[in-house]
Backbone as JSON, one array per atom type, in Angstrom:
{
  "sequence": "MTETGGAHVNRDGNECWIVETSRDGDRWRFFGKAWKRPGELLLLHGVPRFLRVRLDGEQDWLGPLERTGDLPMTLLDTNRGVRSELWPDDRHLGFPVLMPGGETGRLVSFDHQADPVRWSYTLEFRGSAEQGRL",
  "N": [[-35.05, 13.4, -195.68], [-32.63, 15.94, -195.96], [-31.23, 18.63, -197.86], [-27.93, 19.56, -197.86], [-25.35, 21.64, -198.49], [-25.23, 20.65, -201.1], [-25.31, 17.92, -200.82], [-27.41, 15.18, -200.04], [-28.55, 14.52, -196.92], [-29.35, 12.61, -193.94], [-31.01, 12.98, -190.74], [-28.97, 12.29, -189.03], [-26.72, 13.1, -190.27], [-25.79, 11.52, -192.33], [-25.33, 10.35, -195.68], [-27.04, 8.64, -198.33], [-26.04, 6.13, -200.48], [-26.74, 4.46, -203.44], [-26.01, 1.26, -204.58], [-25.17, -0.69, -207.34], [-24.38, -3.77, -209.0], [-22.51, -5.7, -211.45], [-21.7, -8.5, -213.48], [-20.96, -8.47, -216.11], [-21.12, -5.86, -217.03], [-23.33, -5.08, -218.41], [-25.86, -6.07, -217.51], [-27.45, -5.11, -214.62], [-27.63, -5.37, -211.06], [-29.28, -4.7, -208.02], [-27.32, -4.01, -205.2], [-27.19, -2.87, -202.69], [-27.97, -0.29, -200.22], [-25.86, 2.15, -199.11], [-25.06, 3.77, -196.16], [-23.36, 6.6, -195.24], [-21.02, 9.08, -194.02], [-20.76, 12.33, -195.57], [-18.13, 12.52, -197.93], [-16.73, 10.44, -196.81], [-14.91, 7.38, -197.13], [-15.86, 4.16, -198.48], [-16.19, 0.75, -197.68], [-16.72, -2.37, -199.3], [-18.03, -5.68, -199.4], [-17.48, -8.64, -201.23], [-17.94, -7.9, -203.98], [-18.86, -8.04, -207.4], [-17.3, -7.97, -210.73], [-17.93, -5.41, -211.9], [-19.11, -2.26, -210.65], [-21.49, 0.29, -209.88], [-22.51, 3.48, -208.64], [-24.82, 5.77, -207.1], [-25.91, 8.79, -205.64], [-28.61, 8.74, -203.46], [-31.64, 9.88, -204.72], [-30.56, 11.22, -206.82], [-30.06, 11.09, -210.41], [-27.94, 10.38, -212.09], [-25.41, 7.95, -212.6], [-22.34, 6.97, -211.06], [-19.69, 5.6, -212.56], [-19.57, 2.76, -214.84], [-17.38, 1.09, -212.52], [-14.54, -0.82, -212.7], [-13.29, -3.92, -211.39], [-10.15, -4.01, -209.69], [-8.39, -5.85, -208.71], [-7.87, -9.08, -207.09], [-9.03, -9.44, -204.51], [-11.05, -9.8, -201.52], [-12.3, -7.51, -200.47], [-13.51, -4.26, -201.26], [-12.53, -0.94, -201.74], [-14.12, 2.09, -201.94], [-14.15, 5.28, -203.27], [-16.33, 7.67, -203.35], [-16.24, 10.35, -203.96], [-14.14, 10.77, -205.77], [-14.59, 8.81, -207.63], [-13.26, 6.34, -207.63], [-12.19, 3.02, -207.4], [-10.81, 0.31, -205.56], [-9.35, -2.87, -204.82], [-8.61, -4.53, -201.77], [-6.82, -5.6, -198.75], [-8.16, -4.78, -195.79], [-6.74, -2.72, -193.17], [-5.45, -1.38, -190.08], [-5.86, 1.32, -190.66], [-8.35, 1.42, -191.78], [-10.22, 0.88, -189.89], [-13.32, 1.54, -188.41], [-14.47, 2.46, -190.74], [-17.38, 2.55, -192.9], [-18.98, -0.47, -193.95], [-20.42, -2.05, -196.61], [-22.51, -4.73, -196.97], [-23.38, -7.6, -199.04], [-26.76, -7.5, -199.94], [-27.43, -5.3, -198.5], [-26.99, -4.35, -195.82], [-25.3, -2.05, -193.72], [-22.45, -1.75, -191.83], [-20.0, -0.84, -189.32], [-16.48, -1.16, -189.55], [-14.81, -3.01, -187.19], [-12.75, -4.78, -186.59], [-10.19, -6.51, -188.46], [-8.63, -9.28, -189.9], [-6.21, -11.19, -191.64], [-4.71, -14.05, -193.24], [-2.08, -15.35, -195.26], [-1.44, -17.98, -196.21], [-3.04, -20.88, -195.71], [-5.22, -18.78, -197.71], [-7.14, -16.85, -195.72], [-9.6, -15.01, -193.91], [-10.94, -12.89, -191.37], [-13.4, -10.8, -189.93], [-14.87, -8.17, -187.98], [-17.89, -6.49, -187.57], [-19.75, -3.61, -186.57], [-23.08, -2.96, -185.97], [-25.55, -0.5, -185.9], [-28.63, 1.03, -184.98], [-31.72, 2.86, -185.06], [-34.96, 3.77, -183.93], [-37.73, 5.66, -184.83], [-39.96, 7.39, -182.67], [-42.79, 5.51, -181.97], [-42.49, 3.98, -184.23], [-41.17, 0.99, -185.63]],
  "CA": [[-33.69, 13.83, -195.94], [-32.49, 17.35, -196.29], [-30.09, 18.91, -198.72], [-26.97, 20.43, -197.17], [-24.12, 21.78, -199.25], [-25.26, 19.86, -202.31], [-25.44, 16.5, -200.53], [-28.61, 14.8, -199.32], [-28.17, 13.86, -195.68], [-30.44, 12.37, -193.0], [-30.89, 13.76, -189.51], [-27.72, 11.92, -188.38], [-25.6, 13.61, -191.08], [-25.34, 10.5, -193.29], [-25.93, 10.33, -197.01], [-27.36, 7.3, -198.79], [-25.56, 5.8, -201.81], [-27.3, 3.23, -204.0], [-24.95, 0.5, -205.24], [-25.55, -1.79, -208.22], [-23.22, -4.54, -209.47], [-22.7, -6.45, -212.69], [-20.59, -9.37, -213.87], [-20.57, -8.21, -217.49], [-21.22, -4.44, -217.34], [-24.57, -4.82, -219.14], [-27.02, -6.36, -216.66], [-27.14, -4.58, -213.3], [-28.46, -5.82, -209.95], [-29.19, -3.93, -206.78], [-26.43, -4.61, -204.2], [-27.59, -2.35, -201.39], [-27.88, 1.14, -199.96], [-24.8, 2.41, -198.14], [-25.18, 5.01, -195.41], [-22.03, 7.06, -194.83], [-20.88, 10.53, -193.9], [-20.25, 12.94, -196.8], [-16.68, 12.51, -198.09], [-16.16, 9.24, -196.19], [-14.69, 6.23, -198.0], [-16.77, 3.05, -198.23], [-15.74, -0.61, -197.96], [-17.77, -3.29, -199.73], [-17.59, -7.07, -199.38], [-18.04, -9.56, -202.22], [-18.46, -7.16, -205.13], [-18.45, -8.58, -208.7], [-16.35, -7.25, -211.59], [-18.31, -4.01, -212.11], [-20.09, -1.64, -209.76], [-21.82, 1.69, -210.11], [-23.17, 4.07, -207.47], [-25.39, 7.1, -207.23], [-26.48, 9.36, -204.44], [-30.06, 8.58, -203.44], [-32.33, 11.09, -205.16], [-29.92, 11.68, -208.06], [-30.32, 10.22, -211.55], [-26.72, 9.98, -212.77], [-24.57, 6.93, -211.95], [-20.88, 7.08, -211.07], [-19.22, 4.29, -213.03], [-19.15, 1.6, -214.08], [-16.02, 0.98, -212.01], [-14.14, -2.22, -212.86], [-12.42, -4.53, -210.37], [-8.72, -3.75, -209.91], [-7.59, -6.93, -208.14], [-8.59, -10.29, -206.74], [-9.16, -9.49, -203.06], [-12.48, -9.83, -201.2], [-12.85, -6.23, -200.03], [-13.38, -3.15, -202.2], [-12.56, 0.41, -201.17], [-14.76, 2.98, -202.91], [-14.12, 6.72, -203.02], [-17.43, 8.22, -204.15], [-15.9, 11.7, -204.39], [-13.24, 10.72, -206.93], [-15.0, 7.75, -208.54], [-12.14, 5.39, -207.68], [-12.4, 1.72, -206.74], [-9.63, -0.55, -205.47], [-9.52, -4.04, -203.98], [-7.55, -4.48, -200.76], [-6.99, -6.17, -197.42], [-8.22, -3.67, -194.83], [-5.81, -2.73, -192.05], [-5.86, -0.48, -188.99], [-6.3, 2.62, -191.2], [-9.73, 1.31, -192.24], [-11.13, 0.64, -188.77], [-14.34, 2.57, -188.29], [-15.09, 2.75, -192.03], [-18.6, 1.81, -193.18], [-18.85, -1.64, -194.81], [-21.7, -2.48, -197.19], [-22.56, -6.17, -197.21], [-24.4, -7.98, -200.02], [-28.08, -7.47, -199.35], [-27.73, -3.93, -198.12], [-26.68, -3.9, -194.46], [-24.07, -1.28, -193.57], [-21.91, -1.74, -190.48], [-18.69, -0.19, -189.18], [-15.41, -2.13, -189.37], [-14.25, -3.0, -185.85], [-11.46, -5.49, -186.68], [-9.98, -7.29, -189.68], [-7.4, -10.06, -189.86], [-6.11, -12.17, -192.72], [-3.46, -14.78, -193.37], [-1.79, -15.59, -196.67], [-1.34, -19.38, -196.64], [-3.99, -20.63, -196.81], [-5.85, -17.46, -197.65], [-8.3, -16.79, -194.83], [-9.78, -13.71, -193.27], [-12.07, -12.72, -190.45], [-13.59, -9.41, -189.55], [-15.98, -7.87, -187.09], [-18.6, -5.26, -187.89], [-20.71, -3.12, -185.6], [-24.3, -2.44, -186.57], [-26.36, 0.33, -185.01], [-29.88, 1.47, -185.57], [-32.61, 3.63, -184.2], [-36.35, 3.77, -184.36], [-38.45, 6.87, -184.46], [-41.01, 7.12, -181.69], [-44.0, 4.98, -182.58], [-42.18, 3.17, -185.43], [-40.1, 0.01, -185.47]],
  "C": [[-33.7, 15.3, -196.31], [-31.29, 17.5, -197.21], [-29.21, 19.93, -198.03], [-25.71, 20.5, -198.0], [-24.07, 20.92, -200.49], [-25.4, 18.37, -202.07], [-26.72, 16.25, -199.74], [-28.19, 14.04, -198.08], [-29.39, 13.66, -194.79], [-30.18, 13.16, -191.72], [-29.61, 13.45, -188.74], [-26.49, 12.39, -189.17], [-25.05, 12.61, -192.06], [-26.06, 10.66, -194.62], [-26.11, 8.88, -197.44], [-26.9, 7.13, -200.24], [-26.16, 4.47, -202.25], [-26.22, 2.56, -204.83], [-25.59, -0.61, -206.08], [-24.29, -2.46, -208.71], [-23.58, -5.3, -210.73], [-21.47, -7.33, -212.93], [-20.06, -9.01, -215.25], [-20.63, -6.73, -217.89], [-22.48, -4.07, -218.1], [-25.81, -4.99, -218.27], [-26.65, -6.0, -215.22], [-28.14, -5.09, -212.28], [-28.22, -4.93, -208.74], [-28.31, -4.7, -205.79], [-26.81, -4.13, -202.8], [-27.53, -0.84, -201.35], [-26.85, 1.33, -198.85], [-25.01, 3.76, -197.49], [-23.81, 5.38, -194.9], [-22.03, 8.57, -194.71], [-20.38, 11.11, -195.24], [-18.72, 12.95, -196.82], [-16.01, 11.27, -197.53], [-16.0, 8.13, -197.23], [-15.57, 5.08, -197.56], [-16.09, 1.74, -198.57], [-16.94, -1.44, -198.37], [-17.2, -4.7, -199.73], [-18.28, -7.85, -200.5], [-18.61, -8.9, -203.45], [-17.96, -7.8, -206.43], [-17.56, -7.62, -209.5], [-16.66, -5.77, -211.75], [-19.24, -3.55, -210.99], [-20.33, -0.22, -210.24], [-22.6, 2.18, -208.9], [-23.8, 5.41, -207.85], [-25.95, 7.51, -205.89], [-27.99, 9.21, -204.53], [-30.72, 9.91, -203.79], [-31.74, 11.67, -206.44], [-30.21, 10.67, -209.17], [-29.05, 9.63, -212.17], [-25.9, 9.0, -211.94], [-23.11, 7.32, -212.07], [-20.37, 5.69, -211.44], [-19.82, 3.97, -214.37], [-17.66, 1.63, -213.71], [-15.65, -0.5, -212.02], [-13.18, -2.65, -211.75], [-10.96, -4.32, -210.72], [-7.83, -4.86, -209.38], [-8.47, -8.09, -207.75], [-8.65, -10.48, -205.22], [-10.63, -9.33, -202.69], [-13.11, -8.5, -200.79], [-12.55, -5.15, -201.06], [-13.44, -1.85, -201.42], [-13.07, 1.34, -202.25], [-14.69, 4.42, -202.43], [-15.18, 7.34, -203.92], [-17.15, 9.64, -204.61], [-15.07, 11.7, -205.66], [-13.64, 9.68, -207.95], [-13.9, 6.71, -208.73], [-12.49, 4.17, -206.84], [-11.08, 0.99, -206.69], [-9.94, -1.71, -204.54], [-8.35, -4.09, -203.01], [-7.85, -5.41, -199.6], [-7.06, -4.98, -196.48], [-7.17, -3.83, -193.73], [-6.3, -1.71, -191.02], [-6.34, 0.88, -189.49], [-7.78, 2.61, -191.57], [-10.72, 1.04, -191.12], [-12.07, 1.83, -188.61], [-15.02, 2.92, -189.61], [-16.42, 1.99, -192.15], [-18.31, 0.67, -194.16], [-20.24, -2.02, -195.29], [-21.59, -3.96, -197.53], [-23.57, -6.46, -198.33], [-25.76, -8.07, -199.34], [-28.43, -6.14, -198.72], [-27.46, -3.49, -196.71], [-25.35, -3.16, -194.44], [-23.68, -1.29, -192.1], [-20.58, -1.0, -190.49], [-17.65, -1.26, -188.88], [-14.78, -1.95, -187.99], [-12.88, -3.68, -185.84], [-11.41, -6.25, -188.0], [-8.65, -7.99, -189.55], [-7.39, -11.0, -191.05], [-4.75, -12.86, -192.66], [-3.31, -15.2, -194.82], [-1.84, -17.05, -197.07], [-1.87, -20.31, -195.56], [-4.67, -19.27, -196.62], [-7.14, -17.56, -196.83], [-8.4, -15.38, -194.27], [-10.95, -13.79, -192.31], [-12.18, -11.24, -190.13], [-14.84, -9.27, -188.69], [-16.57, -6.53, -187.49], [-19.51, -4.9, -186.72], [-21.89, -2.54, -186.36], [-25.06, -1.66, -185.52], [-27.62, 0.73, -185.74], [-30.64, 2.31, -184.58], [-34.0, 3.53, -184.78], [-36.98, 5.07, -183.92], [-39.57, 6.49, -183.51], [-42.27, 6.65, -182.42], [-43.76, 4.14, -183.81], [-41.09, 2.18, -185.08], [-39.39, -0.21, -186.76]]
}
């Protein structure tokens, strides 16, 4: 990773954010590493009551940020340190989504219905391998 304009980015221009979660705000568990472009908002699925994030390579955490609602998706603005729960819509298509366990994909579609509460979404995952490495 290189440092560009104060942000650590990889060769594809993405920065890595480490996410930890907690049910009580005292005991923290690793949730995953989110790869996103600098300044880009991040969606997360299935996040407990508290979360905190830090840029990979930094020591200071942003947060804890407490849940603001009872919806399954969280929108995180790492620049402002703001978290909100929401139903994604067309404005969020293409956003990175961090899944429990650490995989980050891009939101391709999202649909939900209110009664009964159900949702479905599609993510796109991409990867690359350096020559000689898998």
